[in-house]
C-alpha positions as CSV (number, residue, x, y, z in Angstrom):
1,X,215.8,100.7,139.6
2,X,212.1,99.9,139.7
3,X,211.7,101.9,142.8
4,X,213.6,104.9,141.4
5,X,211.4,104.8,138.3
6,X,208.3,104.7,140.4
7,X,209.4,107.7,142.4
8,X,210.1,109.6,139.2
9,X,206.7,108.7,137.8
10,X,204.9,109.7,141.0
11,X,206.8,112.9,141.5
12,X,206.0,113.9,137.9
13,X,202.4,114.6,138.9
14,X,203.4,117.3,141.3
15,X,206.1,118.6,139.0
16,X,203.6,118.9,136.1
17,X,201.2,120.9,138.3
18,X,204.0,123.2,139.5
19,X,205.3,123.8,136.0
20,X,201.9,124.3,134.3
21,X,202.9,127.6,132.9
22,X,206.1,126.4,131.3
23,X,204.3,123.3,129.9
24,X,201.7,125.6,128.4
25,X,204.4,127.8,126.8
26,X,206.1,124.7,125.4
27,X,203.0,123.3,123.9
28,X,202.0,126.7,122.5
29,X,205.3,126.7,120.8
30,X,204.8,123.2,119.4
31,X,201.4,124.0,118.2
32,X,202.4,127.3,116.7
33,X,205.0,125.5,114.7
34,X,202.4,124.0,112.4
35,X,204.1,125.0,109.2
36,X,207.4,123.5,110.4
37,X,205.6,120.4,111.5
38,X,203.8,120.0,108.2
39,X,207.1,120.4,106.3
40,X,209.2,118.2,108.4
41,X,211.1,115.5,106.5
42,X,212.2,113.5,109.6
43,X,210.6,112.0,112.6
44,X,212.2,110.1,115.5
45,X,210.9,107.0,117.3
46,X,212.0,105.7,120.7
47,X,211.4,102.0,121.6
48,X,213.1,99.1,123.4
49,X,213.9,95.5,122.4
50,X,215.5,95.3,119.0
51,X,214.1,91.8,118.3
52,X,210.5,92.8,119.0
53,X,209.3,96.4,119.2
54,X,212.1,97.9,117.2
55,X,211.9,95.2,114.6
56,X,208.1,95.8,114.4
57,X,208.5,99.5,114.0
58,X,211.1,99.0,111.2
59,X,208.6,96.9,109.3
60,X,206.1,99.7,109.7
61,X,208.8,102.1,108.5
62,X,209.5,100.0,105.4
63,X,205.8,99.7,104.6
64,X,205.3,103.4,104.8
65,X,208.4,104.2,102.7
66,X,206.9,102.3,99.8
67,X,204.4,105.1,99.2
68,X,206.0,107.9,101.2
69,X,209.7,107.9,100.4
70,X,210.3,111.6,101.4
71,X,209.8,111.0,105.1
72,X,212.8,109.8,107.1
73,X,211.9,107.8,110.1
74,X,214.8,107.3,112.6
75,X,214.1,104.4,115.0
76,X,216.3,104.7,118.1
77,X,216.8,101.9,120.7
78,X,216.6,102.8,124.4
79,X,216.1,100.5,127.4
80,X,212.5,100.8,128.7
81,X,213.8,102.2,132.0
82,X,215.8,104.8,130.2
83,X,212.8,105.9,128.2
84,X,210.8,106.3,131.4
85,X,213.5,108.5,132.9
86,X,214.1,110.6,129.8
87,X,210.4,111.3,129.4
88,X,210.0,112.2,133.0
89,X,213.1,114.4,133.0
90,X,212.2,116.2,129.8
91,X,208.5,116.7,130.4
92,X,208.8,117.8,134.1
93,X,211.3,120.5,133.0
94,X,208.8,121.9,130.6
95,X,210.9,121.5,127.5
96,X,210.5,119.2,124.6
97,X,214.0,119.5,123.4
98,X,215.5,116.1,122.7
99,X,212.2,114.2,122.9
100,X,211.1,112.0,120.1
101,X,208.0,112.3,117.9
102,X,206.8,108.8,118.7
103,X,207.5,106.8,121.8
104,X,206.5,103.3,123.0
105,X,205.1,103.2,126.5
106,X,204.1,100.1,128.5
107,X,200.4,99.9,129.2
108,X,201.0,99.6,132.9
109,X,202.8,103.0,132.9
110,X,200.8,104.9,130.3
111,X,198.4,106.7,132.7
112,X,201.3,107.9,134.8
113,X,202.4,110.0,131.8
114,X,199.0,110.9,130.3
115,X,197.7,112.2,133.6
116,X,200.9,113.8,134.8
117,X,201.6,115.6,131.5
118,X,198.2,116.0,129.8
119,X,199.3,118.6,127.3
120,X,202.4,116.7,126.1
121,X,200.6,114.0,124.1
122,X,198.9,114.5,120.7
123,X,195.3,113.5,120.5
124,X,194.9,110.6,118.1
125,X,191.2,110.2,118.4
126,X,190.8,111.0,114.7
127,X,193.8,108.9,113.7
128,X,192.6,105.5,115.0
129,X,189.2,103.8,114.9
130,X,189.0,102.8,118.5
131,X,186.5,100.0,117.9
132,X,189.0,98.3,115.6
133,X,191.2,97.5,118.6
134,X,190.8,95.1,121.5
135,X,188.6,96.7,124.2
136,X,191.0,96.1,127.1
137,X,193.7,98.2,125.3
138,X,191.6,101.4,125.1
139,X,191.5,102.2,128.8
140,X,195.3,102.6,129.3
141,X,195.7,104.7,126.1
142,X,192.9,107.2,126.7
143,X,191.9,110.0,129.1
144,X,188.4,111.6,129.3
145,X,187.3,109.9,126.1
146,X,190.2,111.0,124.0
147,X,192.7,108.4,122.6
148,X,196.4,109.3,122.8
149,X,197.9,105.9,121.9
150,X,197.8,103.5,119.0
151,X,197.4,100.1,120.7
152,X,200.2,97.8,119.8
153,X,201.0,94.3,120.9
154,X,198.7,92.1,122.9
155,X,200.0,90.7,126.2
156,X,197.3,88.1,126.1
157,X,198.3,85.1,128.2
158,X,198.1,81.4,127.7
159,X,199.1,78.2,129.6
160,X,202.1,76.7,127.8
161,X,202.3,73.0,128.7
162,X,204.7,70.1,128.0
163,X,202.3,67.5,126.6
164,X,204.7,64.6,127.0
165,X,205.0,65.4,130.7
166,X,201.2,65.7,130.9
167,X,200.7,62.3,129.3
168,X,203.1,60.6,131.8
169,X,200.7,61.8,134.5
170,X,197.7,60.5,132.7
171,X,196.5,63.8,131.2
172,X,196.0,65.3,127.8
173,X,195.8,69.0,126.7
174,X,192.0,68.6,126.5
175,X,192.0,68.2,130.3
176,X,193.3,71.8,130.7
177,X,190.7,73.6,128.5
178,X,188.4,74.7,131.3
179,X,190.2,74.5,134.7
180,X,190.6,76.6,137.8
181,X,193.9,77.5,139.4
182,X,193.1,75.0,142.2
183,X,192.8,72.2,139.5
184,X,195.9,73.5,137.9
185,X,197.8,72.9,141.1
186,X,196.4,69.4,141.5
187,X,197.4,68.5,138.0
188,X,200.9,69.9,138.8
189,X,201.2,67.6,141.7
190,X,200.5,64.6,139.5
191,X,202.9,65.7,136.9
192,X,205.7,66.1,139.4
193,X,204.9,62.8,141.0
194,X,205.1,61.1,137.5
195,X,208.1,63.0,136.1
196,X,210.0,64.5,138.9
197,X,209.7,67.9,137.1
198,X,208.4,71.1,138.7
199,X,205.2,72.4,137.3
200,X,206.0,76.1,137.2
201,X,208.9,78.5,137.5
202,X,208.4,81.7,139.5
203,X,210.4,84.7,140.6
204,X,209.4,85.8,144.1
205,X,210.2,89.5,143.2
206,X,207.8,89.5,140.2
207,X,204.1,89.1,140.9
208,X,203.0,89.1,137.2
209,X,201.1,85.9,137.9
210,X,199.0,87.8,140.5
211,X,198.3,90.5,137.9
212,X,197.1,87.9,135.5
213,X,194.9,86.2,138.1
214,X,193.1,89.3,139.2
215,X,192.6,90.8,135.8
216,X,190.9,87.6,134.7
217,X,188.3,88.6,137.2
218,X,188.1,92.2,136.1
219,X,190.0,93.4,139.2
220,X,193.2,95.4,139.7
221,X,195.4,96.9,142.3
222,X,193.4,100.1,142.1
223,X,189.7,100.9,142.0
224,X,188.1,101.9,138.8
225,X,189.2,105.5,139.3
226,X,192.8,104.3,138.7
227,X,194.1,106.1,141.8
228,X,192.7,104.5,145.0
229,X,194.4,101.3,146.1
230,X,192.1,98.3,146.1
231,X,193.7,95.6,148.3
232,X,192.2,95.0,151.7
233,X,188.7,94.2,150.4
234,X,189.8,92.8,147.0
235,X,188.3,89.3,146.9
236,X,190.1,88.4,143.7
237,X,193.5,89.4,145.1
238,X,192.8,87.5,148.3
239,X,192.1,84.3,146.3
240,X,195.2,85.0,144.1
241,X,197.4,85.2,147.1
242,X,195.9,82.0,148.5
243,X,196.5,80.2,145.1
244,X,200.1,81.5,145.1
245,X,200.8,80.1,148.6
246,X,199.1,76.8,147.7
247,X,201.5,76.5,144.7
248,X,204.4,77.0,147.0
249,X,203.1,74.6,149.6
250,X,202.5,72.0,147.0
251,X,206.3,71.9,146.2
252,X,205.7,72.2,142.5
253,X,207.5,75.6,142.0
254,X,211.0,76.0,140.7
255,X,212.4,79.4,141.7
256,X,214.3,81.7,139.3
257,X,215.8,85.1,139.9
258,X,216.3,86.5,136.4
259,X,215.1,86.1,132.8
260,X,217.8,83.8,131.7
261,X,217.1,81.3,134.5
262,X,213.4,81.6,133.7
263,X,213.9,80.6,130.1
264,X,216.5,77.9,130.9
265,X,214.1,76.2,133.3
266,X,211.8,75.4,130.3
267,X,214.4,74.9,127.6
268,X,216.2,72.4,129.9
269,X,213.0,70.6,130.6
270,X,213.1,71.3,134.3
271,X,209.6,72.8,134.5
272,X,206.5,71.7,132.7
273,X,204.1,74.7,132.3
274,X,204.2,78.4,131.8
275,X,201.2,80.6,132.4
276,X,202.4,83.8,130.8
277,X,202.1,86.3,128.0
278,X,202.3,85.2,124.3
279,X,205.6,87.0,123.9
280,X,207.1,84.0,125.6
281,X,206.6,81.9,122.4
282,X,210.0,82.7,120.9
283,X,211.7,81.6,124.1
284,X,209.9,78.2,124.0
285,X,210.5,77.6,120.4
286,X,214.2,78.5,120.7
287,X,214.7,74.9,121.9
288,X,214.1,73.1,118.6
289,X,214.5,69.6,120.2
290,X,211.2,70.2,122.0
291,X,209.2,70.7,118.8
292,X,205.9,68.8,119.0
293,X,206.1,68.5,122.8
294,X,204.3,71.8,123.7
295,X,200.7,73.0,123.5
296,X,198.9,76.1,124.7
297,X,195.7,76.0,126.8
298,X,193.5,78.8,127.9
299,X,194.5,80.4,131.2
300,X,193.1,78.8,134.4
301,X,190.5,81.0,136.2
302,X,189.9,81.9,139.9
303,X,187.4,79.4,141.4
304,X,185.6,81.7,143.8
305,X,185.2,84.8,141.5
306,X,182.0,84.6,139.4
307,X,183.4,87.1,136.9
308,X,186.7,85.2,136.3
309,X,187.3,84.1,132.7
310,X,189.9,82.0,130.9
311,X,191.6,85.1,129.4
312,X,194.0,87.7,130.8
313,X,196.9,89.8,130.0
314,X,200.6,90.3,131.0
315,X,202.5,93.2,129.6
316,X,201.8,94.9,126.3
317,X,202.5,98.5,125.1
318,X,201.3,101.2,122.7
319,X,202.6,104.0,120.5
320,X,202.2,107.6,121.4
321,X,202.8,110.8,119.5
322,X,204.3,113.7,121.5
323,X,202.9,117.2,121.1
324,X,206.1,118.5,119.3
325,X,206.8,119.8,115.8
326,X,206.4,116.9,113.4
327,X,203.3,115.5,115.3
328,X,201.1,115.6,112.2
329,X,203.6,113.6,110.1
330,X,204.0,111.2,113.0
331,X,200.3,110.7,113.3
332,X,199.9,110.2,109.6
333,X,202.6,107.5,109.7
334,X,200.9,105.6,112.5
335,X,197.5,106.0,110.9
336,X,198.7,104.4,107.6
337,X,200.6,101.6,109.3
338,X,199.8,100.3,112.8
339,X,196.5,102.1,112.7
340,X,195.1,100.4,109.6
341,X,197.5,98.1,107.6
342,X,196.2,94.6,107.8
343,X,199.1,93.2,105.7
344,X,201.6,94.8,108.1
345,X,200.0,93.0,111.0
346,X,200.4,89.7,109.1
347,X,204.2,90.4,108.8
348,X,204.4,91.3,112.5
349,X,203.2,87.8,113.3
350,X,205.4,86.0,110.7
351,X,208.5,88.1,111.0
352,X,208.5,89.3,114.6
353,X,206.1,87.0,116.5
354,X,204.1,90.0,117.6
355,X,200.4,89.5,118.0
356,X,198.7,92.9,117.6
357,X,195.4,94.0,119.0
358,X,194.0,95.3,115.6
359,X,190.8,93.3,115.1
360,X,190.5,93.5,111.3
361,X,193.9,91.6,111.0
362,X,192.9,88.6,112.9
363,X,191.3,86.7,110.0
364,X,194.5,86.9,107.9
365,X,196.6,83.9,107.0
366,X,199.3,84.5,109.5
367,X,196.7,84.4,112.3
368,X,195.1,81.1,111.1
369,X,198.2,79.1,110.2
370,X,199.1,76.0,112.2
371,X,202.3,75.7,114.3
372,X,204.3,72.6,113.8
373,X,206.2,73.3,117.0
374,X,203.0,73.3,119.0
375,X,201.7,70.1,117.4
376,X,199.7,71.7,114.6
377,X,197.8,74.0,117.0
378,X,196.7,77.4,115.5
379,X,198.2,79.3,118.4
380,X,198.0,82.8,117.0
381,X,194.3,82.3,116.2
382,X,193.8,81.1,119.8
383,X,195.7,84.0,121.3
384,X,193.7,86.4,119.1
385,X,190.4,84.9,120.3
386,X,191.5,85.2,123.9
387,X,192.6,88.8,123.4
388,X,189.0,89.8,122.7
389,X,187.9,88.1,126.0
390,X,190.3,89.9,128.3
391,X,188.5,91.9,130.9
392,X,189.1,95.7,130.8
393,X,190.6,97.2,134.0
394,X,192.0,100.6,134.8
395,X,195.8,100.0,135.4
396,X,196.0,103.6,136.7
397,X,199.2,105.3,137.8
398,X,200.7,103.0,140.5
399,X,201.1,99.4,139.3
400,X,204.7,99.0,140.2
401,X,204.6,101.1,143.4
402,X,201.9,98.9,144.8
403,X,203.6,95.7,143.5
404,X,206.7,96.7,145.5
405,X,204.6,96.6,148.6
406,X,202.9,93.4,147.7
407,X,206.2,91.5,147.0
408,X,207.2,92.1,150.6
409,X,203.8,91.3,152.0
410,X,203.6,88.1,149.9
411,X,206.8,86.9,151.7
412,X,205.2,87.7,155.0
413,X,202.2,85.7,154.0
414,X,204.3,82.7,153.0
415,X,206.1,83.0,156.3
416,X,202.9,82.6,158.3
417,X,201.2,86.0,158.5
418,X,197.4,85.8,158.2
419,X,196.1,86.7,154.8
420,X,193.6,89.3,156.1
421,X,196.4,91.1,158.0
422,X,198.7,90.9,154.9
423,X,196.1,92.6,152.7
424,X,195.1,95.1,155.4
425,X,198.8,96.2,156.0
426,X,199.4,96.4,152.2
427,X,196.4,98.6,151.9
428,X,197.6,100.9,154.6
429,X,201.1,101.2,153.0
430,X,199.6,101.8,149.6
431,X,197.2,104.4,150.9
432,X,200.1,106.4,152.3
433,X,202.6,105.9,149.5
434,X,200.6,106.6,146.4
435,X,198.8,109.8,147.5
């Protein structure tokens, strides 16, 4: 499915170029329908995950209804992959029929749509105050200085750690506050020696950990133009690959193949640390018997990269208004809620567990409260602090297409292929496949 989606996203660029006239006609129709848009009494929102994104949007809907009861907001659940396909199919055909007013798009995919269909998204530059949001979220949501997305959740990452396992190995959480990935591996060896537990759980088909490592150094799969593959001469990626192999060679990795196994490895106590996005918190806290046995440290950094910091990102998404009748009402709704409502952001933390990227909300009570499960640590406050330290990179249009290549080359590397050859071959494949 991932490869199919990638093909659709990439082919959309060519399709949008070929159908520029029909796109123009569609957008002229949408824009000329100003009276209809102004008078609309209903807007539609597409999102995925009923327990997170949809729950968050429903909170925004309720907050808006308190002062704007005449607007009906219909929030419809779709799987993320289905949203990607429906958007590509509709936009490439040059028609907006059946498309929503507001849609959630993952940050890694945003540029694929914004650049392939530049006239299909409503300019929100006057709707949000860009400086109110985390800097790293602004690149994926904008093109040529115009902002088309309202940044939503932070994918800010942290190092979740079982403190009881750490203590058996002679460590405390304070020992993990300023470490490199090399030190992380050494600590993992000691923990496994002392407890018999693996240090980390990884899926060989998911290189999210590589993404986190390289973004911490301000690097990405692509150059700053967001189009040209940056692999063969990418020092951060080379070190990240080496760290990954060192983890595997150290025999501290428990392999999983799907989400349920991933979560189970931690809920069952079979693995001791999780370097991942903050959205994993509900999965950790689901095992109530482990309350008080977890803490969250800053992410390790790459030892050889002078720009690497203890903050990075994994995942995250933003809300977009499509250039269809009702766009003004949709924009007004987002402006009044996720674009400015500090109280709403407090509820997103307490009721959903969603940490936003809206800076004015980070001093609220929900952000500064202590978590009993995490030993009294103010985890949301820590995540909010790290959010503002995440290096900005241009995710561009080809994250998953390139990652498909890297997954195969990583296995070649683990099987003995030299690292320079691995990166050189991955560069060649990427150069030919993402043009």
